[in-house]
C-alpha positions as CSV (number, residue, x, y, z in Angstrom):
1,X,70.1,87.3,61.6
2,X,67.2,86.1,63.7
3,X,63.8,87.2,62.7
4,X,61.7,89.2,65.2
5,X,58.0,88.5,65.2
6,X,55.5,91.3,64.9
7,X,53.3,92.2,67.9
8,X,50.2,90.5,66.5
9,X,52.1,87.4,65.5
10,X,53.4,87.0,69.1
11,X,49.8,87.7,70.4
12,X,48.4,85.0,68.1
13,X,50.9,82.4,69.4
14,X,50.4,83.4,73.0
15,X,46.6,83.3,72.8
16,X,46.7,79.9,71.2
17,X,48.9,78.6,74.0
18,X,46.3,79.9,76.5
19,X,43.6,78.1,74.5
20,X,45.4,74.8,74.6
21,X,46.1,75.2,78.4
22,X,42.4,75.8,78.9
23,X,41.4,72.5,77.3
24,X,40.6,73.7,73.8
25,X,42.2,70.8,71.8
26,X,41.5,72.2,68.2
27,X,41.9,76.0,68.3
28,X,42.1,78.2,65.2
29,X,44.1,81.3,64.3
30,X,42.5,83.6,61.8
31,X,45.0,85.9,60.1
32,X,44.7,87.3,56.6
33,X,46.8,86.6,53.6
34,X,50.3,88.1,53.8
35,X,50.1,88.4,57.7
36,X,53.1,86.0,58.1
37,X,51.4,82.7,59.1
38,X,54.6,80.8,58.3
39,X,56.3,82.7,61.1
40,X,53.5,82.0,63.5
41,X,53.7,78.3,62.7
42,X,57.5,78.4,63.2
43,X,57.1,80.2,66.6
44,X,54.5,77.6,67.7
45,X,56.9,74.8,66.8
46,X,59.8,76.4,68.6
47,X,57.8,77.0,71.8
48,X,56.5,73.4,71.8
49,X,59.9,71.8,71.2
50,X,61.5,74.0,74.0
51,X,58.7,73.0,76.4
52,X,59.0,69.3,75.6
53,X,62.0,68.3,73.5
54,X,60.7,64.7,73.3
55,X,57.4,65.6,71.6
56,X,56.7,65.2,67.9
57,X,55.1,67.9,65.8
58,X,53.5,67.5,62.4
59,X,53.0,70.6,60.1
60,X,50.4,69.7,57.5
61,X,49.4,71.5,54.3
62,X,47.8,70.8,51.0
63,X,50.6,72.4,48.9
64,X,54.2,71.1,48.8
65,X,55.6,74.6,48.0
66,X,54.4,75.9,51.4
67,X,56.3,73.1,53.3
68,X,59.8,74.3,52.3
69,X,58.7,77.9,53.2
70,X,57.6,76.8,56.6
71,X,60.7,74.8,57.2
72,X,62.9,77.8,56.3
73,X,61.1,79.9,58.9
74,X,61.5,77.3,61.6
75,X,65.3,77.2,60.9
76,X,65.5,80.9,61.0
77,X,64.0,81.0,64.5
78,X,66.0,78.0,65.8
79,X,68.4,76.2,63.6
80,X,68.9,73.4,66.1
81,X,65.4,71.9,65.6
82,X,65.4,68.6,63.8
83,X,63.0,69.0,60.8
84,X,62.2,66.8,57.8
85,X,59.8,67.0,54.8
86,X,57.5,64.2,53.7
87,X,56.3,65.2,50.3
88,X,56.7,63.5,46.9
89,X,56.5,66.8,45.1
90,X,59.5,68.1,47.0
91,X,61.5,64.9,46.4
92,X,61.9,64.2,50.1
93,X,60.4,61.4,52.2
94,X,61.9,61.9,55.7
95,X,60.0,60.0,58.4
96,X,61.9,60.1,61.8
97,X,62.5,63.7,62.5
98,X,61.1,65.5,65.6
99,X,59.2,67.9,63.3
100,X,57.8,66.6,60.1
101,X,56.4,68.9,57.4
102,X,54.1,66.8,55.2
103,X,51.8,67.4,52.3
104,X,48.2,66.3,52.5
105,X,48.3,63.9,49.6
106,X,51.7,62.3,50.4
107,X,50.8,61.6,54.0
108,X,47.2,60.8,53.1
109,X,48.4,57.8,51.0
110,X,50.1,56.4,54.1
111,X,49.0,58.2,57.2
112,X,51.2,56.1,59.6
113,X,54.4,56.4,57.5
114,X,56.0,59.0,59.9
115,X,54.6,57.6,63.1
116,X,52.5,59.3,65.7
117,X,52.4,63.0,66.7
118,X,51.4,64.9,69.8
119,X,50.5,68.1,67.9
120,X,49.4,68.7,64.3
121,X,49.6,72.3,62.9
122,X,47.5,72.8,59.8
123,X,48.4,75.6,57.4
124,X,45.5,76.8,55.1
125,X,43.1,75.1,57.5
126,X,40.0,76.1,55.6
127,X,40.9,73.2,53.2
128,X,40.1,70.6,55.9
129,X,36.6,69.0,55.6
130,X,34.2,69.6,58.6
131,X,34.0,65.9,59.2
132,X,37.7,65.1,58.9
133,X,37.8,63.7,62.5
134,X,35.4,60.9,61.6
135,X,35.2,60.5,57.8
136,X,38.0,58.6,56.0
137,X,36.9,59.5,52.5
138,X,39.4,62.3,52.1
139,X,43.1,62.4,52.6
140,X,42.7,64.8,55.6
141,X,40.1,62.4,57.0
142,X,42.5,59.4,56.7
143,X,45.2,61.3,58.4
144,X,43.2,62.5,61.4
145,X,41.2,59.3,61.8
146,X,44.3,57.2,62.0
147,X,46.8,59.5,63.8
148,X,44.2,60.9,66.3
149,X,46.6,63.6,67.6
150,X,46.0,65.1,71.1
151,X,46.0,68.6,69.7
152,X,45.4,70.3,66.4
153,X,46.1,74.0,65.7
154,X,44.8,75.5,62.5
155,X,45.8,78.7,60.7
156,X,43.8,80.4,57.9
157,X,43.0,83.8,56.4
158,X,39.6,82.7,55.2
159,X,37.6,80.9,57.9
160,X,34.6,80.2,55.7
161,X,33.3,77.3,53.6
162,X,30.8,77.7,50.8
163,X,27.3,76.6,51.9
164,X,28.7,75.7,55.4
165,X,29.5,79.0,57.1
166,X,32.4,79.4,59.6
167,X,34.9,76.5,59.9
168,X,35.0,76.7,63.7
169,X,32.4,76.4,66.4
170,X,30.0,73.8,67.6
171,X,29.9,70.6,65.5
172,X,32.9,71.9,63.4
173,X,36.3,70.5,63.1
174,X,37.9,73.5,64.8
175,X,36.1,74.1,68.1
176,X,37.4,77.5,69.0
177,X,38.9,80.7,67.4
178,X,41.8,81.5,69.6
179,X,42.9,84.7,67.7
180,X,41.4,86.8,64.9
181,X,43.3,89.7,63.4
182,X,41.5,91.7,60.7
183,X,42.9,92.7,57.3
184,X,41.9,96.3,57.9
185,X,43.9,96.4,61.2
186,X,47.0,95.2,59.4
187,X,46.5,97.8,56.7
188,X,46.2,100.6,59.3
189,X,49.4,99.3,61.1
190,X,51.3,99.4,57.8
191,X,51.8,95.6,57.5
192,X,49.7,95.3,54.3
193,X,49.5,97.7,51.4
194,X,46.2,99.3,50.6
195,X,44.3,98.8,47.3
196,X,42.3,100.7,44.8
197,X,39.2,99.4,42.9
198,X,38.5,102.1,40.3
199,X,36.8,100.0,37.6
200,X,33.1,99.4,38.3
201,X,31.9,97.9,35.0
202,X,31.0,94.2,35.0
203,X,32.0,92.7,31.7
204,X,31.5,89.0,32.7
205,X,28.0,88.9,34.2
206,X,27.3,85.7,36.1
207,X,23.9,86.5,37.6
208,X,22.2,83.8,35.6
209,X,24.9,81.1,36.0
210,X,24.1,77.8,37.7
211,X,25.8,76.8,41.0
212,X,27.5,73.5,41.4
213,X,27.2,71.2,44.4
214,X,30.1,73.1,46.1
215,X,28.2,76.4,46.0
216,X,30.4,78.0,43.3
217,X,29.6,78.6,39.7
218,X,29.7,75.8,37.2
219,X,32.9,76.0,35.2
220,X,31.3,75.1,31.9
221,X,28.8,77.9,32.3
222,X,31.6,80.4,33.2
223,X,33.5,79.4,30.1
224,X,30.5,80.1,28.0
225,X,30.3,83.7,29.1
226,X,34.0,84.4,29.6
227,X,35.6,82.8,26.5
228,X,34.3,84.9,23.6
229,X,37.1,86.9,21.9
230,X,35.2,90.1,22.3
231,X,34.8,89.6,26.0
232,X,38.5,88.8,26.6
233,X,39.4,91.8,24.4
234,X,37.2,94.2,26.3
235,X,38.7,93.0,29.6
236,X,42.3,93.4,28.4
237,X,41.5,96.9,27.0
238,X,40.4,97.9,30.5
239,X,43.6,96.4,32.0
240,X,45.7,98.3,29.4
241,X,44.0,101.6,30.2
242,X,44.3,101.3,33.9
243,X,47.5,99.4,34.6
244,X,50.0,101.0,32.3
245,X,52.2,102.0,35.3
246,X,52.0,98.6,37.1
247,X,55.0,96.3,37.3
248,X,53.4,92.9,37.6
249,X,49.8,92.0,37.0
250,X,48.2,88.6,37.9
251,X,45.2,87.4,35.9
252,X,42.8,84.8,37.3
253,X,40.9,82.6,34.7
254,X,38.1,80.2,35.2
255,X,39.6,77.2,33.2
256,X,42.7,76.1,31.3
257,X,41.2,77.0,28.0
258,X,40.2,80.4,29.2
259,X,43.6,81.1,30.8
260,X,45.4,80.0,27.6
261,X,43.1,82.3,25.5
262,X,43.9,85.2,27.8
263,X,47.7,84.5,27.6
264,X,47.5,84.2,23.7
265,X,45.6,87.5,23.5
266,X,48.1,89.3,25.7
267,X,51.0,88.1,23.6
268,X,49.3,88.9,20.3
269,X,48.0,92.5,21.0
270,X,49.1,94.0,24.3
271,X,52.7,93.1,25.5
272,X,55.8,91.4,24.3
273,X,55.3,87.6,24.4
274,X,58.4,87.2,26.6
275,X,56.6,89.3,29.3
276,X,53.7,86.8,29.7
277,X,53.8,83.8,31.9
278,X,51.0,81.1,32.0
279,X,50.7,78.4,34.7
280,X,48.2,75.7,35.5
281,X,48.1,72.4,37.3
282,X,49.8,70.7,34.3
283,X,52.9,72.9,34.2
284,X,55.9,70.7,34.7
285,X,57.4,70.8,38.2
286,X,60.9,72.1,37.3
287,X,59.5,74.7,34.8
288,X,56.9,75.8,37.4
289,X,59.5,76.3,40.1
290,X,61.7,78.4,37.8
291,X,58.8,80.4,36.6
292,X,57.7,81.3,40.2
293,X,61.3,82.5,40.9
294,X,61.2,84.6,37.8
295,X,57.8,86.1,38.8
296,X,59.2,87.1,42.2
297,X,62.1,88.7,40.5
298,X,59.9,90.8,38.2
299,X,60.8,89.0,34.9
300,X,57.2,89.0,33.7
301,X,54.7,91.8,33.4
302,X,51.6,89.5,33.1
303,X,51.0,86.3,35.0
304,X,48.0,84.2,33.9
305,X,47.0,81.2,36.0
306,X,44.2,78.9,36.8
307,X,44.0,77.4,40.2
308,X,47.7,77.3,41.2
309,X,48.4,80.8,42.6
310,X,45.4,81.4,44.8
311,X,47.0,80.1,48.1
312,X,50.5,80.1,49.5
313,X,52.1,82.0,46.6
314,X,54.3,84.8,47.9
315,X,55.4,87.5,45.3
316,X,55.3,90.9,46.9
317,X,56.2,92.6,43.6
318,X,52.6,91.9,42.3
319,X,50.8,95.3,42.2
320,X,47.7,94.6,40.1
321,X,45.1,91.8,40.4
322,X,42.7,91.1,37.5
323,X,39.6,89.0,38.0
324,X,38.5,87.6,34.6
325,X,36.4,85.0,36.5
326,X,33.4,85.2,38.7
327,X,33.1,83.3,42.0
328,X,30.6,82.7,44.7
329,X,33.3,81.5,47.1
330,X,34.2,84.2,49.6
331,X,37.4,82.3,50.5
332,X,38.5,82.2,46.9
333,X,37.7,85.9,46.4
334,X,39.8,86.9,49.4
335,X,42.7,84.5,48.5
336,X,42.9,85.9,45.0
337,X,42.9,89.5,46.2
338,X,45.5,88.8,48.8
339,X,48.1,88.0,46.2
340,X,48.6,91.7,45.7
341,X,48.6,93.0,49.3
342,X,52.2,92.2,50.4
343,X,54.6,95.2,50.9
344,X,57.4,95.7,48.4
345,X,59.9,98.5,47.7
346,X,58.4,101.2,45.6
347,X,54.9,99.7,45.8
348,X,52.4,102.2,47.1
349,X,49.2,100.2,46.6
350,X,47.7,97.4,44.6
351,X,45.3,97.9,41.8
352,X,42.2,95.6,41.8
353,X,40.6,95.3,38.4
354,X,37.4,93.2,38.7
355,X,35.7,92.5,35.4
356,X,33.4,89.8,36.8
357,X,31.3,91.6,39.5
358,X,33.0,90.0,42.5
359,X,33.3,93.2,44.5
360,X,29.5,93.7,43.9
361,X,28.9,90.4,45.5
362,X,31.4,90.7,48.4
363,X,31.7,94.4,49.0
364,X,35.4,94.4,50.0
365,X,38.4,92.2,50.7
366,X,38.7,93.2,54.3
367,X,35.0,92.7,55.2
368,X,33.6,90.3,52.5
369,X,30.7,89.1,54.5
370,X,29.5,92.5,55.5
371,X,28.3,93.5,59.0
372,X,24.6,92.6,58.3
373,X,23.7,96.0,59.7
374,X,22.9,99.4,58.4
375,X,26.3,99.9,56.9
376,X,27.5,102.2,59.6
377,X,30.9,101.7,61.2
378,X,30.8,100.2,64.6
379,X,33.1,101.3,67.4
380,X,35.6,98.7,68.5
381,X,34.9,97.7,72.1
382,X,37.6,96.7,74.5
383,X,37.1,93.5,76.4
384,X,37.3,94.0,80.1
385,X,38.5,91.0,82.1
386,X,36.0,90.1,84.9
387,X,38.9,88.8,87.1
388,X,41.4,91.6,87.0
389,X,39.5,94.3,85.1
390,X,42.3,94.7,82.6
391,X,41.1,96.1,79.2
392,X,42.1,93.9,76.3
393,X,41.9,94.4,72.5
394,X,38.7,92.9,71.0
395,X,40.6,90.3,69.0
396,X,42.0,88.5,72.1
397,X,40.2,85.5,73.6
398,X,42.3,85.4,76.9
399,X,43.3,88.3,79.2
400,X,46.9,89.5,78.5
401,X,47.4,90.1,82.3
402,X,45.9,87.1,84.1
403,X,45.2,84.7,81.3
404,X,41.5,84.3,82.2
405,X,39.1,83.7,79.3
406,X,37.4,86.9,78.1
407,X,33.7,87.4,77.2
408,X,32.8,87.0,73.6
409,X,31.8,90.1,71.7
410,X,29.4,88.4,69.3
411,X,28.9,91.2,66.8
412,X,26.0,90.6,64.4
413,X,23.6,88.1,65.8
414,X,20.9,85.8,64.3
415,X,17.7,85.6,66.3
416,X,16.0,82.2,66.4
417,X,12.3,82.6,65.5
418,X,11.4,79.5,67.5
419,X,13.0,80.1,71.0
420,X,14.3,83.7,70.6
421,X,17.9,82.7,71.4
422,X,20.7,84.8,70.1
423,X,23.2,83.0,67.9
424,X,26.3,84.1,66.0
425,X,25.5,85.5,62.6
426,X,27.3,82.6,60.9
427,X,25.4,79.9,62.8
428,X,23.6,77.3,60.6
429,X,21.3,76.2,63.4
430,X,20.1,77.5,66.8
431,X,22.4,76.3,69.6
432,X,19.4,76.3,72.0
433,X,16.6,74.5,70.2
434,X,18.5,73.2,67.1
435,X,16.2,75.0,64.6
436,X,17.8,75.1,61.2
437,X,18.3,78.6,59.8
438,X,17.7,79.8,56.3
439,X,20.9,80.8,54.5
440,X,21.4,82.8,51.3
441,X,22.0,79.6,49.4
442,X,18.7,78.0,50.5
443,X,15.7,78.1,48.1
444,X,13.1,79.8,50.2
445,X,10.1,79.1,48.0
446,X,10.2,75.3,48.4
447,X,8.6,74.1,51.6
448,X,9.2,70.8,53.3
449,X,6.1,68.6,53.4
450,X,4.5,68.0,56.8
451,X,5.9,64.8,58.4
452,X,4.5,62.8,61.3
453,X,6.4,60.5,63.6
454,X,5.4,58.1,66.3
455,X,7.1,58.8,69.6
456,X,8.7,55.9,71.4
457,X,10.7,57.7,74.0
458,X,11.2,61.2,75.4
459,X,13.3,62.9,78.1
460,X,12.4,66.1,79.9
461,X,15.5,68.3,80.8
462,X,14.5,71.0,83.3
463,X,16.6,73.7,84.8
464,X,18.2,74.7,81.5
465,X,19.2,78.2,80.5
466,X,19.3,80.0,77.2
467,X,22.2,82.3,76.2
468,X,20.0,85.3,77.2
469,X,19.7,83.8,80.7
470,X,16.1,82.7,80.6
471,X,15.3,79.5,82.4
472,X,13.9,76.9,80.0
473,X,12.8,73.3,79.8
474,X,14.1,71.1,76.9
475,X,12.3,68.0,75.7
476,X,14.3,65.5,73.7
477,X,12.0,63.2,71.6
478,X,13.1,60.0,69.9
479,X,10.6,59.1,67.2
480,X,10.3,56.9,64.1
481,X,7.9,56.6,61.3
482,X,6.5,53.5,59.5
483,X,9.3,51.1,58.4
484,X,11.9,53.4,59.9
485,X,14.7,51.4,61.6
486,X,16.9,54.3,62.8
487,X,15.3,56.7,65.2
488,X,15.0,60.5,64.6
489,X,15.8,62.9,67.4
490,X,14.0,66.2,67.8
491,X,14.2,68.9,70.5
492,X,11.5,71.2,71.8
493,X,12.5,74.2,73.9
494,X,9.9,75.5,76.3
495,X,10.3,78.8,78.2
496,X,7.4,79.2,80.7
497,X,9.1,82.1,82.5
498,X,9.8,84.1,79.3
499,X,9.0,87.9,79.4
500,X,7.0,87.4,76.1
501,X,3.5,86.4,77.4
502,X,2.7,84.2,74.4
503,X,6.0,82.3,74.6
504,X,5.5,81.9,78.4
505,X,1.9,80.7,78.2
506,X,2.6,78.2,75.5
507,X,5.6,76.8,77.3
508,X,3.8,76.5,80.7
509,X,0.9,74.7,79.1
510,X,3.1,72.0,77.6
511,X,5.2,71.7,80.7
512,X,2.0,71.1,82.8
513,X,0.7,68.6,80.3
514,X,4.0,66.6,80.4
515,X,3.4,65.9,84.1
516,X,0.3,63.8,83.3
517,X,0.7,62.8,79.6
518,X,3.4,61.3,77.3
519,X,3.8,62.6,73.8
520,X,2.5,59.9,71.4
521,X,2.9,61.6,68.0
522,X,4.7,64.7,66.7
523,X,4.5,66.7,63.5
524,X,7.4,68.5,61.8
525,X,7.2,71.0,59.0
526,X,8.9,74.1,57.6
527,X,6.8,77.3,58.3
528,X,6.3,80.2,55.9
529,X,9.5,81.9,57.2
530,X,11.5,78.8,56.3
531,X,12.1,77.5,59.9
532,X,11.5,74.0,61.0
533,X,8.8,73.5,63.7
534,X,8.2,70.5,65.9
535,X,4.8,70.2,67.5
536,X,3.3,67.5,69.7
537,X,-0.1,66.6,68.2
538,X,-1.2,63.5,70.2
539,X,-0.7,62.4,73.8
540,X,-1.0,59.3,75.9
541,X,-2.0,59.4,79.6
542,X,0.9,58.3,81.7
543,X,0.8,54.7,82.9
544,X,3.1,54.8,86.0
545,X,5.0,51.7,86.9
546,X,4.8,51.3,90.7
547,X,8.1,50.4,92.2
548,X,8.3,50.6,96.0
549,X,5.8,53.4,95.8
550,X,7.7,55.6,93.3
551,X,6.1,57.0,90.2
552,X,9.1,57.5,88.0
553,X,9.6,60.8,86.2
554,X,12.7,60.5,84.1
555,X,15.1,63.4,83.8
556,X,18.6,63.7,82.2
557,X,21.7,65.2,83.7
558,X,25.3,65.5,82.5
559,X,28.2,64.3,84.6
560,X,31.4,66.3,85.0
561,X,33.0,64.0,82.5
562,X,30.3,64.9,79.9
563,X,28.4,61.6,80.1
564,X,24.5,61.7,79.9
565,X,22.5,60.0,82.6
566,X,18.8,59.4,82.6
567,X,17.4,59.0,86.1
568,X,14.4,59.4,88.3
569,X,15.0,62.4,90.8
570,X,12.6,60.8,93.3
571,X,14.2,57.4,93.8
572,X,17.5,57.7,92.0
573,X,16.9,54.8,89.6
574,X,18.7,55.1,86.3
575,X,17.9,53.7,82.9
């Protein structure tokens, strides 16, 4: 029997098609764990193959187990589509099919093994590095740098990276979020089960644990506070007290030794040894596949794992999630919790037992980043299309009726202290003046020393506008210090017409001075609020070169093809 897509799954695919038709070459679909991303991938593949049967599509993922699942969904929608799997872990190395489903590592070892592709669809897209389009150091980087597909579509339930904010937007691998459905919406619609979080005591306290270079806690330090027998016993006592009526509980550990210690303690004092399953990255392939099938069938009451069941594992029977590890990664937190949110016969909700303070750090699974406001619920605003005035749900990026792009409802904003521009709350730097924002991972008390640079070139870019609509003038300065071979580029945003008198007066003074003087030296430093400031501290009087009576004043414009041109507006000479 052919599968019928849910309404939001159809919307996601349709909105992505609109994004591709509007010129967005790397759009992203954000849909939470258990929302059916495999079906969305299958529908995208089916639509593309129907539109152009001669095209080739690559479905890419970091886990081999997900590939067979994705292939099965494609066949359920359209059995005539020619599919193949390129994955050593699956024992298949098919190369010539119209649709290839490949693992990151197998294809990364030989990116051109299966030929070229028009479209690449990436499952679990948050695993792709931000610089994968240009950096060949990772397997994803090798694949994209060599294949250079025309279009890339990503799907993920956790669009964040530790220390790097959102995975889409300006200067990110994915340029545009085509669709975003929230976990809370799917719970309200009955597509995901609800969850309870009754236990509030933190047994494993990680507040003094060091962070690694990835932004998460150091494993060695986590082991130190999680491994003692009395800590494990206290955590399992809490589980036994609260989860006596649960069918299958999944335990997340911080390391192999920690996971094995939890499994041994469960077998010794809490449940029948045959009811405990332990998996990690070293579990043999055949044994692991059989164990996963047994878990789905309810053969085990306790499943202890380290790092193998956080993404792509589908076992709806799980009705209790136990955190015996702390994390600073919002993606990991949501992925772990999502293992228990799928619907199953007789399952009313999922019990979340957090012994490591993760809910204190992230608040909830459905809104782990918070609203950065006063905690009050905000009313969902419908997006009205400016072309046909049709009111659309807020998650849509394109009008359902006329397909025009809809305005963005930004939500929480981050105000730039330098130019007052409004940015998305996840922005790492101002899109107007390029000021770098302080994030929760920055060490605020350390201040950057004052640096000075000699200016060797500058370009004045008038007639610009900020997001708030204020006219502004931008100055791009190329500078270098002593013995510096590569130049440094800095931007100064001036707003002489701003409603703030101080901002206006300061901007007009510099604009007037730029008419008669050239910047000779600039100074950069981090101010008391942690924001980088760029100031001109020395000037040279302009020495105009006379050429047929024209005193050149160089300006920059951008052609329709996106090419920068520096020219004199008086005589038209370019440089």
